[in-house]
N, C-alpha and C positions, 0 to 999 in steps of 0.2 A: 112937889113931884113925888109920885108913889114909888114904892120899892120896885114894882114891876117896870115902870117907865124908866127908872134909873138903870135897871139891868139891861133893858133893850138898848138904851143909848150906849152903855158900856160895851155890850156885845158888838154894836156897830163900830165903835171906836177901835176895839181890839181887832175885829175882822179887817177893817180898813188898814190898820197898821200892818197886819200880816200880809195883805195884798201888796202894799207898797214895798215892804221888806222883801217879799218874794220877787217882785218885779226888779228891784235894784240888784238882787242877787243874780238873777238871770242876765241882766246887763253886765254885771261884773264878770261873771264866768264867760260870757260871750266875748267880752273884750280880752280876757286871758287867752282864750283859744285863738282869736284873731291875731293878737300880738305875737303869739308863739309860732303859729303855723303859717300865717299869711305874711306878716311883716318880719319874721325871723328874729324878733327882738322881744323876748318875753317880758311882760310887765312884772315889776318886782313886788308890787303891793297887793295884787289881786288875790293871790292864794291866801294870804293872811286875812284880808278883808272878808273873803267868802267864808272862811272858817268862823270868824266872829259873827257874821250875819247868820250863819247856820245855828250858832248857839242861841242867838236872840229869837230866831224863827222857831226853833224847837221848844224853847221855854215858854214863849208867848202862845205858841200853838197848843201846848199842853194845858195851859191855863184856859184857853178858849174852849177846848174840847171838854174840859172838866165843867165849864159853865154851861155847855150844851148837854151835859150828862151823857156824853158819847165816848167816854174813856174806856180803855180796855178793862173788861171785868169778866169774871167767871160767874155767870148768872144762873147756875143750876138750882141753887137753893131759893133765890127770890122767885123763880118761875114756879116752884112747887108750893110756895106759900101764897096766901091771900089774906085780905083784910088787915086787922091790927097787927098780927105777927109779921106780915110782910112790911108794913110801914115801920115797925120797930127795927127790923133788920136793915132797911134802907137808911133809917136815921143813924144806926150804929155805923154803917159803912161810910156815910157822909162824915160822921164825927171822927172816924179813923183817918180818913183822907185829910180832914181839917187839921188833926193833930200832926200828921206827917208834914203837911205844908208849913205849919207853924214851926215845928222843931227843925226840920231839915232845910226847907227853902228860905224861910224868913230869918230864923235865928242863925242857922249855919251859913246861909248865903250872906247875911249881913256881916257876920264875922269874917268871911272871905273877902268881902268888899273892904271892910275896915283894915284888914291886914295888908291887902295889896295897895290900899291908899296910903297907909302909914309907911310902908316900905318904898313907896313911890315907884312901883314896878310899872314898866312900860313895855309895849309890844316891840318885837325886834325890828320890824320893817316900818310900820306906821308911826311908831313912837306915841301911841295912844295909851293913856293910863289904863291898866288892866282893871282897875276899879270900875271904870265905865262899862267895860265888856261884861264884867260879872254882876253889875247892878241889876240886870234883868232877872237874876235868880230870886232875890227877895221881892222884887216887883211882881213877878209871876206868882210867887207864894202868897202875897196879899190878895191877888186876884182869885186864886184858888180858894182861899179862906172865905172871901166874900161870896163866891159862888156856892160853897158848901153851906154857909149859913143861910143863904137864900133858899137852897134846896131843903134844908132841915125845916125851915119855917113853912115851906109849902107842904111838906109831909105832915106837919102838925095840923095845918089847916085842913088837909084831906082827911086826916084821922078824926078830927072833930066833926066834920060834915057828915 
């Protein structure tokens, strides 16, 4: 399997996960509204569950957008450059994003997961270990790192061509 084929399959997997997560979140919030206003008996778990699903949706979504090279960016300088200087700038930007993902998301997120696992912290209503909730941070960081390495490789290929 080539690197391009792997990225396409990974993109599909992450996109499908986001779609499923969003659908489940809509169902969860709809149930919360119905139980509160129609049945006059608010569900106790839906608020916490939607909060945790939003964390997963945001982190996975950020990784997916980074993989599509559609993340927020100020592109004034890249628009003014062309050729090799532009490719070098894009490689630098990808390397900085990669470093951030490694330092903050993977290392910092892993530390957060480890601490919450060690302390056996659980959510108030669902009694789910918070390590599971926070596990998406280093997972998304690894995805961002993969996508940045893929992008850097493509820039080098473009620069050589």
